[in-house]
C-alpha positions as CSV (number, residue, x, y, z in Angstrom):
1,M,-13.3,24.7,-5.1
2,N,-11.4,26.7,-2.0
3,F,-9.6,23.7,-0.9
4,I,-8.0,22.1,-4.3
5,L,-7.2,26.0,-5.3
6,A,-5.3,26.7,-1.7
7,L,-3.4,23.2,-2.1
8,E,-2.7,24.0,-5.5
9,N,-1.2,27.2,-4.8
10,T,0.4,25.9,-1.9
11,F,2.2,23.0,-3.8
12,K,3.2,25.3,-6.4
13,Q,5.0,28.0,-3.7
14,N,7.1,24.6,-2.1
15,E,8.0,22.9,-5.3
16,N,11.4,21.6,-5.4
17,P,12.9,20.9,-9.0
18,E,15.9,19.0,-7.7
19,N,13.7,16.3,-5.6
20,A,11.2,16.4,-8.2
21,F,13.4,14.8,-10.6
22,A,14.6,12.0,-8.0
23,M,10.9,11.3,-7.3
24,A,9.8,10.8,-10.8
25,K,13.0,9.0,-11.3
26,Y,12.3,6.5,-8.7
27,M,8.6,6.1,-9.9
28,K,10.1,5.1,-13.6
29,N,9.3,8.6,-14.9
30,N,5.7,7.8,-14.8
31,F,4.7,10.7,-13.1
32,P,5.6,14.1,-12.7
33,F,6.2,15.5,-9.3
34,F,6.3,19.0,-7.4
35,G,9.4,17.6,-5.4
36,I,8.0,17.9,-1.8
37,K,9.0,15.0,0.3
38,T,6.1,13.2,2.0
39,E,6.5,14.6,5.6
40,E,6.1,17.8,4.4
41,R,3.2,17.5,2.1
42,R,1.3,15.8,4.6
43,R,2.1,18.8,6.8
44,I,0.7,21.3,4.0
45,F,-2.1,19.1,3.1
46,K,-3.4,18.6,6.8
47,E,-3.3,22.6,7.5
48,I,-5.3,23.0,4.4
49,W,-7.6,20.5,4.8
50,K,-8.2,21.6,8.1
51,E,-9.3,25.1,7.1
52,N,-11.5,23.7,4.7
53,K,-12.5,20.8,6.8
54,E,-16.4,21.4,6.1
55,E,-16.1,21.9,2.0
56,V,-14.0,18.4,2.0
57,S,-16.8,16.3,3.9
58,A,-19.4,17.5,1.9
59,N,-17.7,16.4,-1.2
60,V,-15.3,14.2,-0.6
61,R,-15.5,11.9,-3.7
62,E,-15.9,15.0,-6.3
63,I,-13.0,16.5,-4.6
64,A,-10.8,13.1,-4.7
65,L,-11.8,12.5,-8.1
66,D,-10.7,16.4,-8.9
67,L,-7.2,16.0,-7.4
68,Y,-6.8,13.0,-9.0
69,S,-7.0,13.4,-12.4
70,K,-4.4,16.2,-12.0
71,P,-0.9,15.2,-13.4
72,E,1.6,15.8,-10.3
73,R,1.9,12.8,-7.7
74,E,1.3,14.7,-4.9
75,F,-2.4,15.2,-5.6
76,Q,-3.1,11.9,-6.1
77,Y,-2.0,10.6,-2.7
78,C,-3.9,13.7,-1.4
79,A,-6.6,12.0,-3.0
80,I,-6.0,8.7,-1.8
81,E,-5.7,9.7,2.0
82,I,-9.1,12.1,1.9
83,L,-11.0,8.9,0.9
84,I,-9.3,6.7,3.7
85,K,-10.4,9.3,6.3
86,E,-13.8,10.5,5.0
87,L,-14.9,7.1,3.7
88,K,-14.0,5.0,7.0
89,G,-17.5,3.7,8.0
90,N,-19.5,5.6,5.4
91,Y,-18.8,3.7,2.1
92,K,-22.0,3.7,-0.2
93,K,-22.2,0.6,-2.0
94,E,-21.7,2.3,-5.8
95,D,-18.5,3.3,-4.0
96,I,-16.9,0.3,-6.3
97,Q,-17.3,2.2,-9.0
98,L,-15.2,5.1,-7.8
99,I,-12.4,2.4,-6.3
100,E,-12.1,0.9,-9.5
101,K,-11.4,3.9,-11.5
102,L,-8.9,4.8,-9.2
103,I,-7.2,1.8,-9.4
104,L,-7.2,2.3,-13.5
105,N,-6.0,5.4,-13.2
106,N,-2.7,6.8,-13.0
107,S,-1.7,3.3,-12.1
108,W,1.5,2.1,-10.1
109,W,2.1,0.4,-6.9
110,D,2.1,2.9,-4.5
111,S,-1.1,4.1,-5.4
112,V,-2.7,0.8,-6.4
113,D,-1.1,-0.9,-3.0
114,T,-2.3,1.6,-1.1
115,I,-6.2,1.7,-2.5
116,A,-6.2,-2.1,-2.5
117,K,-5.7,-2.5,1.3
118,Y,-7.2,0.5,2.7
119,I,-9.7,1.6,0.3
120,L,-11.0,-1.9,-1.2
121,G,-10.2,-3.7,2.0
122,K,-12.2,-1.4,4.1
123,Y,-15.2,-1.0,1.6
124,L,-15.8,-5.2,1.5
125,R,-15.6,-5.3,5.1
126,E,-18.5,-2.7,5.2
127,F,-20.2,-4.5,2.0
128,P,-18.9,-8.3,2.6
129,L,-21.7,-9.6,0.6
130,E,-20.1,-7.9,-2.5
131,T,-16.9,-9.4,-1.9
132,K,-17.2,-12.5,-4.2
133,N,-18.5,-10.6,-7.3
134,V,-16.0,-7.7,-6.9
135,I,-13.0,-10.2,-6.7
136,E,-14.0,-12.4,-9.1
137,R,-15.0,-9.6,-11.3
138,F,-11.1,-7.9,-10.5
139,S,-9.4,-11.2,-10.9
140,R,-10.7,-12.2,-14.2
141,S,-9.9,-8.5,-15.8
142,E,-7.0,-8.1,-18.1
143,N,-6.2,-5.3,-16.0
144,M,-2.9,-6.3,-14.1
145,W,-3.7,-3.5,-11.6
146,L,-7.0,-5.2,-10.6
147,N,-5.6,-8.6,-10.6
148,R,-3.1,-7.1,-8.0
149,S,-6.0,-5.6,-6.0
150,A,-7.9,-8.7,-6.2
151,I,-4.8,-10.2,-4.2
152,L,-4.2,-7.8,-1.7
153,F,-7.1,-6.4,-0.4
154,Q,-6.7,-8.8,2.7
155,L,-3.5,-7.4,3.5
156,G,-4.7,-6.3,7.2
157,Y,-7.2,-8.7,7.9
158,K,-5.1,-11.2,9.7
159,Q,-7.2,-13.6,11.4
160,K,-10.4,-12.4,9.5
161,T,-8.6,-13.4,6.2
162,S,-10.3,-15.4,4.0
163,A,-8.0,-18.4,3.8
164,D,-9.9,-20.0,0.4
165,L,-10.2,-16.8,-1.0
166,L,-6.6,-15.7,-0.6
167,F,-5.2,-19.1,-1.8
168,S,-7.7,-19.3,-4.6
169,E,-6.4,-15.8,-6.3
170,C,-2.8,-16.9,-5.4
171,L,-3.3,-19.9,-7.7
172,K,-5.3,-18.3,-10.3
173,H,-2.5,-16.1,-11.3
174,S,0.4,-18.4,-9.8
175,H,1.6,-19.1,-13.4
176,C,1.5,-15.0,-14.5
177,K,5.2,-13.9,-15.6
178,E,4.4,-10.1,-14.7
179,F,6.6,-8.8,-12.0
180,F,3.5,-7.2,-10.0
181,I,1.7,-9.8,-9.8
182,Q,4.5,-12.4,-8.6
183,K,5.4,-9.9,-5.7
184,A,1.6,-9.6,-4.8
185,I,1.2,-13.0,-4.3
186,G,4.4,-13.8,-2.4
187,W,3.4,-10.5,0.3
188,A,-0.2,-11.6,0.5
189,L,1.0,-14.6,1.6
190,R,3.8,-13.7,3.9
191,E,1.3,-11.2,5.6
192,Y,-1.3,-13.9,6.2
193,A,1.5,-16.3,7.5
194,K,1.7,-13.7,10.6
195,S,-1.4,-15.1,11.6
196,N,-1.5,-18.8,10.0
197,P,2.2,-19.8,9.1
198,E,1.5,-23.5,8.9
199,D,-1.3,-22.8,6.4
200,V,0.9,-21.0,4.2
201,Q,3.7,-23.2,4.5
202,E,1.3,-26.0,3.5
203,F,0.0,-24.1,0.5
204,V,3.7,-23.1,-0.5
205,K,4.8,-26.9,-0.3
206,T,1.7,-28.0,-2.4
207,N,1.2,-26.0,-4.8
208,T,3.7,-24.6,-7.9
209,L,4.7,-20.9,-7.4
210,K,7.0,-18.7,-9.3
211,P,10.2,-18.5,-7.5
212,L,9.7,-14.9,-6.9
213,S,6.3,-15.9,-5.0
214,K,7.8,-18.2,-3.1
215,K,10.7,-16.6,-1.9
216,E,8.5,-13.6,-0.9
217,A,5.8,-15.8,0.8
218,L,8.9,-17.6,3.1
219,K,10.9,-14.6,3.9
220,N,10.0,-14.0,7.0
221,M,9.8,-18.1,8.2
222,C,12.4,-20.0,10.0
């Protein structure tokens, strides 16, 4: 595809080995990088996207999966950003399979958190009747990143947050020893506290949470 080829060539032309080393180190050396910092990557990406707008819109899911399968992390960031923009208001019911695949592959907090909030969260707003089955399945999974997504998907829902579902997910995983789950619980509660601080304080007070989860949940409260 012209879009992917143009993006790949331009990223290679702008790679920075020194930045790439530092960026990979920050991500615990889980992924290689071209070393293109966010602002510059987005500038390059948006220019090429604009030049190939019709191709991207007509093949959004295929292009995203192709980008996501490439090793360099910048490609995966681009895939996520394409899906956020192109699928908003245009999700299909079966897109949950695509979403799950993205969460399960090349998984780390930077990608999973963005997918959970801006893709999974938006998908479930468009298909609210799918919420119960999807979140139960993700929550029961042995995969930590699906668990984390089930906890975080309501970030940004504010007053539309289902408190019962949020608190239920937090309790399901409250004894988990995994750092990323404890952190997710605290983060989700802290965000909901911006809309409903009293209920969050009461939940934290009356339930046993890991110290990290409790600390994160109450971080911005007096």
